[in-house]
C-alpha atoms as an extended CHARMM CRD file, in Angstrom:
* protein
*
       288  EXT
         1         1  MET       CA            104.5540000000      143.6770000000       94.9740000000  PROA      1               0.0000000000
         2         2  LYS       CA            103.1650000000      140.2760000000       96.0160000000  PROA      2               0.0000000000
         3         3  THR       CA            105.5650000000      137.4180000000       96.5720000000  PROA      3               0.0000000000
         4         4  ILE       CA            104.6320000000      134.0370000000       95.0810000000  PROA      4               0.0000000000
         5         5  ASN       CA            106.7920000000      131.7180000000       97.1750000000  PROA      5               0.0000000000
         6         6  THR       CA            106.3350000000      128.2070000000       95.9500000000  PROA      6               0.0000000000
         7         7  PHE       CA            107.7010000000      125.0310000000       94.4080000000  PROA      7               0.0000000000
         8         8  SER       CA            106.8500000000      124.0240000000       90.8730000000  PROA      8               0.0000000000
         9         9  ILE       CA            107.7850000000      121.9530000000       87.8580000000  PROA      9               0.0000000000
        10        10  ALA       CA            107.5030000000      122.8620000000       84.1860000000  PROA      10              0.0000000000
        11        11  ALA       CA            107.8350000000      119.8640000000       81.8920000000  PROA      11              0.0000000000
        12        12  TYR       CA            107.3910000000      118.3080000000       78.4430000000  PROA      12              0.0000000000
        13        13  ASP       CA            106.4260000000      114.8160000000       77.2790000000  PROA      13              0.0000000000
        14        14  PRO       CA            107.6280000000      114.1430000000       73.7150000000  PROA      14              0.0000000000
        15        15  ASP       CA            105.6490000000      110.8930000000       73.5070000000  PROA      15              0.0000000000
        16        16  THR       CA            102.2920000000      112.6490000000       73.8820000000  PROA      16              0.0000000000
        17        17  ASN       CA            103.3670000000      116.0910000000       72.6480000000  PROA      17              0.0000000000
        18        18  ALA       CA            102.2850000000      117.6660000000       75.9390000000  PROA      18              0.0000000000
        19        19  TRP       CA            103.6540000000      120.5490000000       78.0080000000  PROA      19              0.0000000000
        20        20  GLY       CA            102.6630000000      121.5540000000       81.4980000000  PROA      20              0.0000000000
        21        21  VAL       CA            103.2330000000      123.1160000000       84.9000000000  PROA      21              0.0000000000
        22        22  ALA       CA            102.3930000000      121.8080000000       88.3680000000  PROA      22              0.0000000000
        23        23  VAL       CA            102.7150000000      124.0900000000       91.3870000000  PROA      23              0.0000000000
        24        24  ALA       CA            102.0630000000      124.1630000000       95.1350000000  PROA      24              0.0000000000
        25        25  SER       CA            102.3460000000      127.0220000000       97.5860000000  PROA      25              0.0000000000
        26        26  LYS       CA            101.0580000000      128.7140000000      100.6950000000  PROA      26              0.0000000000
        27        27  PHE       CA             99.5800000000      131.3650000000       98.4330000000  PROA      27              0.0000000000
        28        28  LEU       CA             95.9230000000      131.6230000000       97.4730000000  PROA      28              0.0000000000
        29        29  ALA       CA             95.1740000000      130.3220000000       93.9520000000  PROA      29              0.0000000000
        30        30  CYS       CA             98.8530000000      130.0310000000       93.0220000000  PROA      30              0.0000000000
        31        31  GLY       CA             98.0000000000      128.0380000000       89.8890000000  PROA      31              0.0000000000
        32        32  GLY       CA             96.3550000000      131.0790000000       88.3280000000  PROA      32              0.0000000000
        33        33  VAL       CA             99.5780000000      133.0870000000       88.5390000000  PROA      33              0.0000000000
        34        34  VAL       CA            102.5020000000      130.6920000000       88.2450000000  PROA      34              0.0000000000
        35        35  SER       CA            101.4400000000      128.3840000000       85.4020000000  PROA      35              0.0000000000
        36        36  TRP       CA            101.7630000000      129.2030000000       81.7040000000  PROA      36              0.0000000000
        37        37  ALA       CA            101.8250000000      126.8200000000       78.7400000000  PROA      37              0.0000000000
        38        38  LYS       CA            101.0410000000      126.7430000000       75.0270000000  PROA      38              0.0000000000
        39        39  ALA       CA            100.9590000000      123.6350000000       72.8520000000  PROA      39              0.0000000000
        40        40  GLY       CA            103.7850000000      123.5950000000       70.3380000000  PROA      40              0.0000000000
        41        41  ALA       CA            105.6210000000      126.3630000000       72.1990000000  PROA      41              0.0000000000
        42        42  GLY       CA            106.4690000000      125.3280000000       75.7580000000  PROA      42              0.0000000000
        43        43  ALA       CA            105.7350000000      125.8280000000       79.4410000000  PROA      43              0.0000000000
        44        44  ILE       CA            106.7570000000      128.4860000000       81.9710000000  PROA      44              0.0000000000
        45        45  ALA       CA            106.5520000000      128.7760000000       85.7490000000  PROA      45              0.0000000000
        46        46  THR       CA            106.9940000000      132.3240000000       87.0540000000  PROA      46              0.0000000000
        47        47  GLN       CA            107.1920000000      132.8440000000       90.8180000000  PROA      47              0.0000000000
        48        48  SER       CA            108.8180000000      134.5920000000       93.7840000000  PROA      48              0.0000000000
        49        49  MET       CA            107.8340000000      138.2340000000       93.1110000000  PROA      49              0.0000000000
        50        50  ALA       CA            106.1570000000      136.8390000000       90.0350000000  PROA      50              0.0000000000
        51        51  ASN       CA            106.3920000000      138.8130000000       86.8170000000  PROA      51              0.0000000000
        52        52  LEU       CA            103.4070000000      137.7360000000       84.7380000000  PROA      52              0.0000000000
        53        53  ASP       CA            105.0590000000      139.1730000000       81.6380000000  PROA      53              0.0000000000
        54        54  TYR       CA            107.4330000000      136.2400000000       81.9290000000  PROA      54              0.0000000000
        55        55  GLY       CA            104.4570000000      134.0300000000       81.1820000000  PROA      55              0.0000000000
        56        56  GLN       CA            102.7260000000      136.0680000000       78.4960000000  PROA      56              0.0000000000
        57        57  LEU       CA            105.7820000000      137.3310000000       76.6450000000  PROA      57              0.0000000000
        58        58  GLY       CA            107.7430000000      134.1700000000       77.2810000000  PROA      58              0.0000000000
        59        59  LEU       CA            105.1860000000      132.0020000000       75.4940000000  PROA      59              0.0000000000
        60        60  LYS       CA            105.1830000000      134.3840000000       72.5390000000  PROA      60              0.0000000000
        61        61  LEU       CA            108.9630000000      134.0690000000       72.2890000000  PROA      61              0.0000000000
        62        62  LEU       CA            108.8260000000      130.2850000000       72.5530000000  PROA      62              0.0000000000
        63        63  ALA       CA            106.1090000000      130.1720000000       69.8800000000  PROA      63              0.0000000000
        64        64  LYS       CA            108.4650000000      132.0730000000       67.5770000000  PROA      64              0.0000000000
        65        65  GLY       CA            111.0540000000      129.3460000000       67.9950000000  PROA      65              0.0000000000
        66        66  TYR       CA            113.1630000000      130.7330000000       70.8310000000  PROA      66              0.0000000000
        67        67  SER       CA            114.9530000000      128.1200000000       72.8920000000  PROA      67              0.0000000000
        68        68  ALA       CA            114.3620000000      128.0910000000       76.6340000000  PROA      68              0.0000000000
        69        69  GLU       CA            117.7850000000      129.6520000000       77.2300000000  PROA      69              0.0000000000
        70        70  LYS       CA            117.2750000000      132.3700000000       74.6300000000  PROA      70              0.0000000000
        71        71  ALA       CA            113.7900000000      133.1890000000       75.9300000000  PROA      71              0.0000000000
        72        72  LEU       CA            115.0920000000      133.3750000000       79.5050000000  PROA      72              0.0000000000
        73        73  THR       CA            117.8610000000      135.7520000000       78.5030000000  PROA      73              0.0000000000
        74        74  ALA       CA            115.4060000000      137.9790000000       76.6700000000  PROA      74              0.0000000000
        75        75  LEU       CA            112.9540000000      138.0910000000       79.5810000000  PROA      75              0.0000000000
        76        76  LEU       CA            115.6090000000      138.9180000000       82.1520000000  PROA      76              0.0000000000
        77        77  SER       CA            117.0100000000      141.6810000000       79.9530000000  PROA      77              0.0000000000
        78        78  LEU       CA            113.6400000000      143.4800000000       80.0690000000  PROA      78              0.0000000000
        79        79  ASP       CA            113.2230000000      143.3160000000       83.8540000000  PROA      79              0.0000000000
        80        80  LYS       CA            114.8370000000      145.6930000000       86.3710000000  PROA      80              0.0000000000
        81        81  ASP       CA            113.9450000000      143.4640000000       89.3430000000  PROA      81              0.0000000000
        82        82  THR       CA            115.4350000000      140.1810000000       88.1920000000  PROA      82              0.0000000000
        83        83  GLU       CA            117.0780000000      139.3830000000       91.5270000000  PROA      83              0.0000000000
        84        84  HSD       CA            113.6100000000      139.0220000000       93.0850000000  PROA      84              0.0000000000
        85        85  ARG       CA            112.3890000000      136.6430000000       90.3700000000  PROA      85              0.0000000000
        86        86  GLN       CA            112.3420000000      132.9200000000       89.8690000000  PROA      86              0.0000000000
        87        87  ILE       CA            111.4290000000      131.2520000000       86.6030000000  PROA      87              0.0000000000
        88        88  GLY       CA            111.5790000000      127.8560000000       84.9540000000  PROA      88              0.0000000000
        89        89  ILE       CA            111.1020000000      127.3040000000       81.2110000000  PROA      89              0.0000000000
        90        90  VAL       CA            110.7360000000      124.2470000000       78.9880000000  PROA      90              0.0000000000
        91        91  ASP       CA            110.6930000000      124.9160000000       75.2490000000  PROA      91              0.0000000000
        92        92  ALA       CA            109.0630000000      123.2070000000       72.2570000000  PROA      92              0.0000000000
        93        93  SER       CA            111.6960000000      120.4740000000       72.0500000000  PROA      93              0.0000000000
        94        94  GLY       CA            112.1160000000      119.9080000000       75.7880000000  PROA      94              0.0000000000
        95        95  GLY       CA            115.1170000000      122.1470000000       76.3030000000  PROA      95              0.0000000000
        96        96  SER       CA            115.0380000000      123.8000000000       79.7110000000  PROA      96              0.0000000000
        97        97  ALA       CA            116.3610000000      126.8590000000       81.4940000000  PROA      97              0.0000000000
        98        98  ALA       CA            115.8110000000      128.3940000000       84.9040000000  PROA      98              0.0000000000
        99        99  PHE       CA            116.7900000000      131.4020000000       86.9930000000  PROA      99              0.0000000000
       100       100  THR       CA            116.7170000000      132.0930000000       90.7330000000  PROA      100             0.0000000000
       101       101  GLY       CA            117.4480000000      135.6770000000       91.7340000000  PROA      101             0.0000000000
       102       102  LYS       CA            119.8500000000      136.3680000000       94.5850000000  PROA      102             0.0000000000
       103       103  LYS       CA            117.1000000000      138.1570000000       96.5450000000  PROA      103             0.0000000000
       104       104  CYS       CA            114.6520000000      135.2340000000       96.4640000000  PROA      104             0.0000000000
       105       105  MET       CA            113.9570000000      134.1670000000      100.0420000000  PROA      105             0.0000000000
       106       106  ALA       CA            115.8670000000      131.1110000000      101.2870000000  PROA      106             0.0000000000
       107       107  HSD       CA            115.9330000000      128.2900000000      100.7130000000  PROA      107             0.0000000000
       108       108  ALA       CA            115.6560000000      129.0220000000       96.9920000000  PROA      108             0.0000000000
       109       109  ALA       CA            116.9670000000      126.8640000000       94.1730000000  PROA      109             0.0000000000
       110       110  HSD       CA            116.2880000000      125.3470000000       90.7810000000  PROA      110             0.0000000000
       111       111  LEU       CA            117.3390000000      122.1960000000       88.9480000000  PROA      111             0.0000000000
       112       112  ASN       CA            116.6700000000      121.5380000000       85.3110000000  PROA      112             0.0000000000
       113       113  GLY       CA            117.3380000000      118.8350000000       82.7480000000  PROA      113             0.0000000000
       114       114  GLN       CA            116.0220000000      117.5550000000       79.4450000000  PROA      114             0.0000000000
       115       115  ASN       CA            112.2210000000      117.9570000000       79.3930000000  PROA      115             0.0000000000
       116       116  PHE       CA            111.8650000000      119.5230000000       82.8580000000  PROA      116             0.0000000000
       117       117  SER       CA            112.7120000000      122.3760000000       85.1970000000  PROA      117             0.0000000000
       118       118  CYS       CA            112.0600000000      122.3150000000       88.9640000000  PROA      118             0.0000000000
       119       119  GLN       CA            112.2380000000      125.4820000000       91.0660000000  PROA      119             0.0000000000
       120       120  GLY       CA            111.2250000000      126.7560000000       94.4750000000  PROA      120             0.0000000000
       121       121  ASN       CA            111.7810000000      129.4000000000       97.1370000000  PROA      121             0.0000000000
       122       122  ILE       CA            111.0560000000      129.7250000000      100.8560000000  PROA      122             0.0000000000
       123       123  LEU       CA            111.5460000000      125.9680000000      100.9210000000  PROA      123             0.0000000000
       124       124  ALA       CA            111.7780000000      123.8560000000      104.0480000000  PROA      124             0.0000000000
       125       125  SER       CA            115.1260000000      122.3800000000      102.9910000000  PROA      125             0.0000000000
       126       126  ASP       CA            117.6160000000      121.9680000000      100.1790000000  PROA      126             0.0000000000
       127       127  ARG       CA            116.1800000000      118.4820000000       99.5310000000  PROA      127             0.0000000000
       128       128  VAL       CA            112.8880000000      119.6610000000       98.0290000000  PROA      128             0.0000000000
       129       129  ILE       CA            114.0360000000      120.4420000000       94.4900000000  PROA      129             0.0000000000
       130       130  PRO       CA            116.3430000000      117.4100000000       94.0450000000  PROA      130             0.0000000000
       131       131  ALA       CA            113.5170000000      115.1520000000       95.2660000000  PROA      131             0.0000000000
       132       132  MET       CA            111.1560000000      116.6180000000       92.6780000000  PROA      132             0.0000000000
       133       133  ALA       CA            113.6760000000      116.2280000000       89.8710000000  PROA      133             0.0000000000
       134       134  GLU       CA            114.4620000000      112.6400000000       90.8450000000  PROA      134             0.0000000000
       135       135  SER       CA            110.7670000000      111.8040000000       90.9460000000  PROA      135             0.0000000000
       136       136  PHE       CA            110.2510000000      113.1690000000       87.4510000000  PROA      136             0.0000000000
       137       137  ARG       CA            113.2340000000      111.2750000000       86.0610000000  PROA      137             0.0000000000
       138       138  LYS       CA            112.0790000000      107.9750000000       87.5730000000  PROA      138             0.0000000000
       139       139  SER       CA            108.4240000000      108.2100000000       86.5660000000  PROA      139             0.0000000000
       140       140  ALA       CA            108.8610000000      107.8140000000       82.8020000000  PROA      140             0.0000000000
       141       141  GLY       CA            105.9540000000      105.8670000000       81.3620000000  PROA      141             0.0000000000
       142       142  LEU       CA            103.2820000000      107.6700000000       83.3580000000  PROA      142             0.0000000000
       143       143  SER       CA            101.3060000000      110.5680000000       81.8970000000  PROA      143             0.0000000000
       144       144  LEU       CA            102.8680000000      114.0240000000       82.1050000000  PROA      144             0.0000000000
       145       145  ALA       CA            100.1500000000      115.0750000000       84.5510000000  PROA      145             0.0000000000
       146       146  ARG       CA            100.8710000000      112.1200000000       86.8430000000  PROA      146             0.0000000000
       147       147  ARG       CA            104.6170000000      112.7100000000       86.6920000000  PROA      147             0.0000000000
       148       148  MET       CA            104.2860000000      116.3690000000       87.6330000000  PROA      148             0.0000000000
       149       149  VAL       CA            101.8630000000      115.7210000000       90.4940000000  PROA      149             0.0000000000
       150       150  ALA       CA            104.1690000000      112.9680000000       91.7350000000  PROA      150             0.0000000000
       151       151  ALA       CA            106.9980000000      115.5120000000       91.7370000000  PROA      151             0.0000000000
       152       152  LEU       CA            104.9080000000      117.8520000000       93.8970000000  PROA      152             0.0000000000
       153       153  ILE       CA            104.1640000000      115.0070000000       96.2970000000  PROA      153             0.0000000000
       154       154  GLU       CA            107.8670000000      114.2300000000       96.6570000000  PROA      154             0.0000000000
       155       155  GLY       CA            108.6730000000      117.9020000000       97.1500000000  PROA      155             0.0000000000
       156       156  GLU       CA            106.0510000000      118.1360000000       99.8460000000  PROA      156             0.0000000000
       157       157  ARG       CA            107.4550000000      115.0520000000      101.5800000000  PROA      157             0.0000000000
       158       158  GLU       CA            110.7100000000      116.9540000000      101.9410000000  PROA      158             0.0000000000
       159       159  GLY       CA            108.8660000000      119.8860000000      103.5060000000  PROA      159             0.0000000000
       160       160  GLY       CA            107.7700000000      121.8940000000      100.4630000000  PROA      160             0.0000000000
       161       161  ASP       CA            106.9400000000      125.5300000000      101.2230000000  PROA      161             0.0000000000
       162       162  ARG       CA            108.2260000000      126.0300000000      104.7740000000  PROA      162             0.0000000000
       163       163  ARG       CA            105.3320000000      128.3640000000      105.6120000000  PROA      163             0.0000000000
       164       164  GLY       CA            102.7870000000      125.5730000000      105.1040000000  PROA      164             0.0000000000
       165       165  LYS       CA            100.1760000000      124.4480000000      102.5670000000  PROA      165             0.0000000000
       166       166  GLN       CA             97.3300000000      126.2740000000      100.8700000000  PROA      166             0.0000000000
       167       167  ALA       CA             96.9960000000      125.9220000000       97.1090000000  PROA      167             0.0000000000
       168       168  ALA       CA             98.0900000000      123.8570000000       94.1170000000  PROA      168             0.0000000000
       169       169  GLY       CA             97.5300000000      123.7830000000       90.3830000000  PROA      169             0.0000000000
       170       170  LEU       CA             98.0350000000      121.5550000000       87.3560000000  PROA      170             0.0000000000
       171       171  LEU       CA             98.0640000000      122.7430000000       83.7440000000  PROA      171             0.0000000000
       172       172  VAL       CA             98.6860000000      120.4460000000       80.7680000000  PROA      172             0.0000000000
       173       173  VAL       CA             98.3840000000      121.4680000000       77.1260000000  PROA      173             0.0000000000
       174       174  THR       CA             98.3910000000      119.4070000000       73.9430000000  PROA      174             0.0000000000
       175       175  PRO       CA             97.2650000000      120.3600000000       70.4310000000  PROA      175             0.0000000000
       176       176  ASN       CA             93.4270000000      120.3940000000       70.4380000000  PROA      176             0.0000000000
       177       177  GLY       CA             93.5650000000      118.6700000000       73.8090000000  PROA      177             0.0000000000
       178       178  SER       CA             90.6060000000      120.3390000000       75.5180000000  PROA      178             0.0000000000
       179       179  TYR       CA             87.0730000000      119.0600000000       75.9550000000  PROA      179             0.0000000000
       180       180  GLY       CA             85.7070000000      118.9180000000       72.4240000000  PROA      180             0.0000000000
       181       181  GLY       CA             89.1370000000      119.7280000000       70.9710000000  PROA      181             0.0000000000
       182       182  PHE       CA             88.5440000000      123.4840000000       70.7970000000  PROA      182             0.0000000000
       183       183  THR       CA             91.6770000000      124.6440000000       72.6670000000  PROA      183             0.0000000000
       184       184  ASP       CA             94.9730000000      123.1620000000       73.8170000000  PROA      184             0.0000000000
       185       185  ARG       CA             94.0670000000      123.0050000000       77.5450000000  PROA      185             0.0000000000
       186       186  ALA       CA             93.8750000000      119.2750000000       78.1340000000  PROA      186             0.0000000000
       187       187  ILE       CA             93.9670000000      119.6540000000       81.9350000000  PROA      187             0.0000000000
       188       188  ASP       CA             93.4840000000      122.8000000000       84.0250000000  PROA      188             0.0000000000
       189       189  LEU       CA             92.8990000000      121.8640000000       87.6680000000  PROA      189             0.0000000000
       190       190  ARG       CA             93.2670000000      124.1850000000       90.6410000000  PROA      190             0.0000000000
       191       191  VAL       CA             92.9600000000      123.8420000000       94.3850000000  PROA      191             0.0000000000
       192       192  ASP       CA             92.8240000000      127.4430000000       95.5360000000  PROA      192             0.0000000000
       193       193  ASP       CA             92.4960000000      127.0950000000       99.3090000000  PROA      193             0.0000000000
       194       194  ASN       CA             92.8810000000      123.7340000000      101.0170000000  PROA      194             0.0000000000
       195       195  PRO       CA             95.1390000000      122.6270000000      103.9100000000  PROA      195             0.0000000000
       196       196  GLN       CA             96.0040000000      119.4890000000      101.8990000000  PROA      196             0.0000000000
       197       197  ALA       CA             96.1480000000      121.0930000000       98.4720000000  PROA      197             0.0000000000
       198       198  VAL       CA             98.5120000000      118.6280000000       96.7660000000  PROA      198             0.0000000000
       199       199  THR       CA             96.5210000000      115.6340000000       98.0050000000  PROA      199             0.0000000000
       200       200  GLU       CA             93.3410000000      117.2720000000       96.7520000000  PROA      200             0.0000000000
       201       201  LEU       CA             94.9720000000      118.0430000000       93.3980000000  PROA      201             0.0000000000
       202       202  SER       CA             95.8430000000      114.3660000000       93.0260000000  PROA      202             0.0000000000
       203       203  ARG       CA             92.2190000000      113.4460000000       93.7680000000  PROA      203             0.0000000000
       204       204  LEU       CA             90.9680000000      115.8990000000       91.1470000000  PROA      204             0.0000000000
       205       205  LEU       CA             93.3460000000      114.3550000000       88.6200000000  PROA      205             0.0000000000
       206       206  ASP       CA             91.8140000000      110.9590000000       89.4170000000  PROA      206             0.0000000000
       207       207  LEU       CA             88.3970000000      112.3990000000       88.5720000000  PROA      207             0.0000000000
       208       208  HSD       CA             89.6630000000      114.0740000000       85.4150000000  PROA      208             0.0000000000
       209       209  GLU       CA             91.0560000000      110.7650000000       84.1830000000  PROA      209             0.0000000000
       210       210  LEU       CA             87.7770000000      109.0440000000       85.0200000000  PROA      210             0.0000000000
       211       211  TYR       CA             85.6400000000      111.5210000000       83.0900000000  PROA      211             0.0000000000
       212       212  PHE       CA             87.9230000000      112.4330000000       80.2200000000  PROA      212             0.0000000000
       213       213  GLY       CA             90.5820000000      109.7140000000       80.0170000000  PROA      213             0.0000000000
       214       214  GLU       CA             90.9920000000      107.4500000000       77.0330000000  PROA      214             0.0000000000
       215       215  THR       CA             88.9680000000      104.2440000000       76.9190000000  PROA      215             0.0000000000
       216       216  LYS       CA             91.2750000000      101.3820000000       77.8760000000  PROA      216             0.0000000000
       217       217  GLU       CA             88.6690000000       98.6330000000       78.2300000000  PROA      217             0.0000000000
       218       218  THR       CA             85.7340000000       98.1040000000       75.8730000000  PROA      218             0.0000000000
       219       219  LEU       CA             82.9990000000       95.6570000000       76.8580000000  PROA      219             0.0000000000
       220       220  THR       CA             80.4300000000       94.1960000000       74.4730000000  PROA      220             0.0000000000
       221       221  ILE       CA             76.9210000000       94.6770000000       75.8540000000  PROA      221             0.0000000000
       222       222  GLU       CA             75.7280000000       91.0990000000       76.0150000000  PROA      222             0.0000000000
       223       223  GLY       CA             75.2970000000       88.3170000000       78.5400000000  PROA      223             0.0000000000
       224       224  GLU       CA             76.3710000000       89.2060000000       82.0830000000  PROA      224             0.0000000000
       225       225  THR       CA             77.4600000000       92.7110000000       81.0500000000  PROA      225             0.0000000000
       226       226  LEU       CA             74.0150000000       93.4070000000       79.5760000000  PROA      226             0.0000000000
       227       227  ALA       CA             72.2800000000       92.1100000000       82.7000000000  PROA      227             0.0000000000
       228       228  LYS       CA             74.4180000000       94.2040000000       85.0680000000  PROA      228             0.0000000000
       229       229  LEU       CA             74.0740000000       97.3000000000       82.8980000000  PROA      229             0.0000000000
       230       230  GLN       CA             70.2880000000       97.1430000000       82.6310000000  PROA      230             0.0000000000
       231       231  LYS       CA             69.8640000000       96.3320000000       86.3250000000  PROA      231             0.0000000000
       232       232  ALA       CA             71.9810000000       99.3650000000       87.2760000000  PROA      232             0.0000000000
       233       233  LEU       CA             70.2120000000      101.6750000000       84.8190000000  PROA      233             0.0000000000
       234       234  LYS       CA             66.8650000000      100.5550000000       86.2110000000  PROA      234             0.0000000000
       235       235  LYS       CA             67.9440000000      101.0690000000       89.8200000000  PROA      235             0.0000000000
       236       236  LEU       CA             69.2620000000      104.5330000000       88.9800000000  PROA      236             0.0000000000
       237       237  GLY       CA             65.9570000000      105.4810000000       87.3270000000  PROA      237             0.0000000000
       238       238  TYR       CA             67.0850000000      105.6110000000       83.7070000000  PROA      238             0.0000000000
       239       239  LEU       CA             65.3540000000      102.4150000000       82.5330000000  PROA      239             0.0000000000
       240       240  LYS       CA             61.8380000000      101.1420000000       83.2890000000  PROA      240             0.0000000000
       241       241  THR       CA             62.3900000000       97.4110000000       82.7360000000  PROA      241             0.0000000000
       242       242  SER       CA             65.3310000000       95.0270000000       82.3600000000  PROA      242             0.0000000000
       243       243  SER       CA             64.2960000000       93.3370000000       79.1160000000  PROA      243             0.0000000000
       244       244  GLY       CA             67.4560000000       91.3150000000       78.5480000000  PROA      244             0.0000000000
       245       245  VAL       CA             67.6950000000       92.8650000000       75.0810000000  PROA      245             0.0000000000
       246       246  TRP       CA             69.8920000000       95.7960000000       74.0930000000  PROA      246             0.0000000000
       247       247  ASP       CA             67.0720000000       97.7920000000       72.5650000000  PROA      247             0.0000000000
       248       248  SER       CA             66.5290000000      101.4840000000       71.7610000000  PROA      248             0.0000000000
       249       249  GLU       CA             65.2220000000      102.2360000000       75.2580000000  PROA      249             0.0000000000
       250       250  SER       CA             68.3870000000      100.7920000000       76.7780000000  PROA      250             0.0000000000
       251       251  VAL       CA             70.5720000000      102.7950000000       74.3990000000  PROA      251             0.0000000000
       252       252  GLN       CA             68.7350000000      105.9860000000       75.3730000000  PROA      252             0.0000000000
       253       253  ALA       CA             69.0440000000      105.1250000000       79.0670000000  PROA      253             0.0000000000
       254       254  LEU       CA             72.8230000000      104.7060000000       78.7850000000  PROA      254             0.0000000000
       255       255  THR       CA             73.0260000000      107.9530000000       76.8100000000  PROA      255             0.0000000000
       256       256  ASP       CA             71.0200000000      109.8180000000       79.4470000000  PROA      256             0.0000000000
       257       257  PHE       CA             73.2030000000      108.3950000000       82.2260000000  PROA      257             0.0000000000
       258       258  SER       CA             76.3910000000      109.3570000000       80.3800000000  PROA      258             0.0000000000
       259       259  ASN       CA             75.1560000000      112.8930000000       79.7810000000  PROA      259             0.0000000000
       260       260  THR       CA             74.1020000000      113.3010000000       83.4100000000  PROA      260             0.0000000000
       261       261  GLU       CA             77.3920000000      112.0030000000       84.8060000000  PROA      261             0.0000000000
       262       262  ASN       CA             79.5820000000      113.8510000000       82.2530000000  PROA      262             0.0000000000
       263       263  PHE       CA             80.8230000000      110.7820000000       80.4040000000  PROA      263             0.0000000000
       264       264  GLU       CA             80.1170000000      112.1580000000       76.9170000000  PROA      264             0.0000000000
       265       265  GLU       CA             83.7160000000      111.6670000000       75.8060000000  PROA      265             0.0000000000
       266       266  ARG       CA             83.6730000000      108.0250000000       76.9430000000  PROA      266             0.0000000000
       267       267  MET       CA             80.5150000000      107.0870000000       75.0320000000  PROA      267             0.0000000000
       268       268  LEU       CA             81.0690000000      104.3620000000       72.4230000000  PROA      268             0.0000000000
       269       269  GLU       CA             79.1690000000      103.5210000000       69.2610000000  PROA      269             0.0000000000
       270       270  GLY       CA             77.2140000000      100.3180000000       68.8580000000  PROA      270             0.0000000000
       271       271  SER       CA             76.6660000000       97.7090000000       71.5420000000  PROA      271             0.0000000000
       272       272  ARG       CA             79.7400000000       98.6350000000       73.5560000000  PROA      272             0.0000000000
       273       273  VAL       CA             80.3840000000      100.2960000000       76.8880000000  PROA      273             0.0000000000
       274       274  ASP       CA             83.5270000000      101.7170000000       78.4890000000  PROA      274             0.0000000000
       275       275  GLY       CA             84.6660000000       99.4810000000       81.3410000000  PROA      275             0.0000000000
       276       276  GLU       CA             85.3850000000      102.4180000000       83.6580000000  PROA      276             0.0000000000
       277       277  VAL       CA             81.9510000000      103.8930000000       83.0020000000  PROA      277             0.0000000000
       278       278  LEU       CA             80.2540000000      100.5880000000       83.7730000000  PROA      278             0.0000000000
       279       279  ARG       CA             82.1720000000      100.1610000000       87.0350000000  PROA      279             0.0000000000
       280       280  PHE       CA             81.2860000000      103.7200000000       88.0450000000  PROA      280             0.0000000000
       281       281  MET       CA             77.6240000000      103.0310000000       87.2950000000  PROA      281             0.0000000000
       282       282  LEU       CA             77.5680000000       99.7630000000       89.2560000000  PROA      282             0.0000000000
       283       283  LYS       CA             79.1880000000      101.4340000000       92.2510000000  PROA      283             0.0000000000
       284       284  LEU       CA             76.7080000000      104.3050000000       92.0830000000  PROA      284             0.0000000000
       285       285  ALA       CA             73.8030000000      101.8580000000       91.8910000000  PROA      285             0.0000000000
       286       286  GLU       CA             75.0790000000       99.9750000000       94.9490000000  PROA      286             0.0000000000
       287       287  MET       CA             74.9050000000      103.2010000000       96.9440000000  PROA      287             0.0000000000
       288       288  ARG       CA             71.2190000000      103.7500000000       96.1290000000  PROA      288             0.0000000000
């Protein structure tokens, strides 16, 4: 039986109707084992001698309307090795529950509250879990993904997994939250083997927000914006001439650039461009 010794947070954001899990560990690809979430149901982190049934069956129970406490009780009742397990659950309404078996390797602990549950084992100190919980409480207003990654960063600052660093993962689900709206997986990022896994996970989240984040700044393509845009598109090889007019060739050039750089979900109709996309393009053009 493999031991998944780690620190994690399962959480819910009622403002965006999002659930998720963030995890870090000295265990290869820990995100693929620990993290479970389903939009409208809840989120589960299963670790220590991880029982993956806790994830699969637990989400089914939560989807049926079980509270976190009731789901936890049901899962533990079906397991003969509960004292080796650690689990944190957040349900559909943000209720939380957690369990740390007596045979989990020290330091092992959990701390849960409304909308979150933090848990960890083989930790460097008893400060890791409280630091994570305090970070989550104080970061209201940020996205759920940012809050959970911030909690990992604070846990790591207190020592995290005392064996060292290797992997991290971030899973966030919202209804129809995926690329194209086909599934609920809004974010599914994993760092499977990296000596600075949490730092790398934060960098990947930066990229995810760049490519798939909501447009916060819309610029009308005219004047100086038009000139900069056409100059960059020409330098990058998407446009033959800078005509000073937002014509069909320019529209196609911006479309081709957006498709190449994976900005499809930031493309805007009419003579408008996303501010983040334009800044990315200008920076890319400067490097050529």
